[in-house]
N, C-alpha and C positions, 0 to 999 in steps of 0.2 A: 502536419508540421515539421519539425528541422531532422536533419538526420540524426544517426547515432553519432553519440559525442560521448567523450573522455571525461570525465570526472577528477578521476584519480587513478592512479597504477592500477591496470586491470579493470576499471569499474566504467561502465558506460550503458548512459542514458540518452532515450528515445522517447517524445513526448509528441502525445496525440491530439488531436483536433480537440476531440470530445474531451468536455471538462477539464485540460491539460492534462491528462492522464499520463505518468511516467514508465514506459519499460525499463525495467533495469536488469543489465547482462554483466556477470561479475567472471573473470577468469580465476580457474581452480585447476590443479594438478589435471593435465590429461582432457581440460575443456573448457566448456561455459554451461553456467548456472543460468537460467534465466526466473527474473524473480518479477511478479505482476505483469504477464506480456499481457498488451492491449494497443486498442480497442476492439475496432471492428475488425472484418476481414480483409478490407483493403491496407489497414494500417497495421495488422498483423501479419501481410503480405509482405510488405514494404521490410517490417521489420525483421522477416526472415533473410530477406537480401541484403540487409545491413549486416544479419549475424554470420551471415555463407561468406563476407567479405573479411573477417575476421580469422578464416578459416580453420577453426576450430570447431569439434563437434559440440550441440551440445547433450550434457550426461546428465544434466537433472534439472527441474522447475521446484519452485516455492512460491505457494501463497503467502502475503501475510497477514488475510482474515479471510471469513469465508462469505462475501458480499460477491454478486455473479461478477460485477466487472476487474475483479482481481480474480477470478479460476478460470481464464480462459486459456486456450491453444492453439496451436496449428500443428496441420499433421506435417507440413517443414521441418518443425522442430523434432519430430523423430518420437517413438515411443520408448522413451525413456520416464524411471519415476518421477513422479509430482506430488509433493509433498507441502503439507501445512502442519500447524500444529496440533497436535491429539483432539483438542478439543476442537479446532475448527473443522478439521477432517470430518469430525463424526456427525458436526451441525449440515457443513457441504454436503457430505453423502445423503443426509436426511432430509434436503432443501434441494435438491438435484432438479428436479422438473422444475422447482418455482425459477432456480436461476435459469435455466437454461428457457423461458417463457418471458423473465426480465430482461434476458440478452437479448433474444428475437423479439422485443416490444421497443428496444432504445437503440441498438445499433444494428447494422447490415452487415451481409457477408459472414456472420460468425459461424465456426465451425461446430454447430450446436451439439453434437453429439460426444466431442470432449470438452466438455462443458462441465465443470465441476469434478473430475476425476482426482481426486486427489486423497493420498493416503496420509497415517500419521508419521512424521517424521521420527526416526529410531533415535535412539537414545544417543547413538553416536554423531548424530549430526547429519549422515551420510554424506553427501557430496554438496551439500549447502555449507558455506563458509561461515567462520566469524562466530559471534555467540548469541544466539536469540535475546532477548529481552519481551519476554512474552505479558500480558497482561489481559484485563477485561474490559479497557475503555475502546468505545468505538463498537467494539465488536467481541464477540466468543472469542475468545483462542485469538486475538489479535498478537503480533507479535512484530517487533521491529528487530533489524540485524544489524549488528556491529560487528563492522569491517576495524579494529583497531589498528591491526598494520598497516591499513592503506587510511586512516584517519578520515575512514566514511561512515556516517549512522544514515540505513536505509528505512525510514519510519513507517510506510506505510500509511495510513492516511490519520495521520496526526502532523504537527509541525508545518501545516501550509499556508502558505499568505496568501490562498483565495478562498481558503474554506475555511469557515470556523469549526471552532467543536460539535461534535456531533454525536450523540449521542444512543446507545443499545436501544431499541424498543423491548427486546427480548428477557433484560436485565435492571433488576430496582440495583437504587445506589451507587447510576452510573456517574453523578458529580466526583463523589468518594473513587472510584477508577480510576476518574480521568484524573482527579489530583495524585494519587499512586501512582500512577503511569507518567507523569508528567516528572515526577520526582527522578522514577529512575531513568528517564530519558536525558534529564538534566544531567546526571551522573556519567551516563555515558557519552552526554555531547561535551563533557571535558577531554573526552580523548579524541575528539576530531575537529576538524577542521570544514568538513563539508559535509550538510545535511540533507537527503534526496528525500522528498515525500510523495505519496502518491499521487499526488493533485499538485500545480504549482510549479514555481519556478526553486533550483534547487538552493541553498543558501552556504553561502560561505563566510569564514570569519566572523565577524561581528555579527552577522544576519542569524547566526544558529540564535544565539542569544534573544536576538529580538523575537524570533519565531517562539523561542519558549517563554517569553514573557509575555508574549500577546495571549497566548492560551492563557497563561496563569491568568491573565488578568480579567479573561472572558469568563471563564470557571469560578472566578473571586469572586464576582459580581453576579453569578446567577447564586451562588452561596450565601450571598448578602441578600438577595432577595430582589436585587436592582436589573434595570434594564440593560445589557452591556451598549458600551461604546465601543464600536471597532469598525476600521477601515476595511473589513471584508464586506461588512455588511453595505456594501454599495449598489450599484446599478445592475450588475449581472449575479447576487446573493440569489435570486431565485432561480436564473438558468442554473447556476453552478449545485447550488441544492436540490435542485429537484429532484435529478436521475436517483439519490439518495434515498428521496421521500419512504418508499416503500419498504427500505433500511432502519432509517436513523430517524431521530428526532431534533428540534434545536434545543429543549428542556428539559434535563434529567429525572427520571423518575426515581422520588423517594428519596427526597434533598436531605 
């Protein structure tokens, strides 16, 4: 799809053809941090081309959560620390072989030997900028990244305009976890003008509140035991949801 494009000062996004996955580049002092780079080998290579044109070295990576499509890397990004929250890093390490198998099955040309090599983010945040908003919705140890000084929230697999709320099959009580996560993301969204989801288009201005409202309405309907009415359940829903099927489900456990 498109080239790397700037959404705020020192924040760039490049979208893959695969489920409209967003790779994020953030400028920090002395270099760049890559967040959720993806998705197949050719896309990763083109992302590396775009990063080279920025003229700064990659100094770290960060995975917002431990699903295979957020645990990728390319040799051209360098041998630098790759982080996730402690809970996400633990799960990613445990499930590395499964993540590699899913990557091989779902996309082509991915450097499989680099999949899921993440370590726990240190208490001081290492080179990862901003404030982490960790929660248990969608995946164990999921974290959004709030760059308040730049007016940007990097939401991971939340607040998408193409993916409905999806729940972690490993955890009970996902409706409650999702509600709590949306409360925290809603508070963070009050400090930003731009939200970058893991999949879908970048939200700006009034669309930020609309994304929050859509996710809340979806979860509220499930809480009431009703079938959600949501534009994201359109003709492309099966294609979009399919690649996530092994990790997540549509209806939370332990309502």
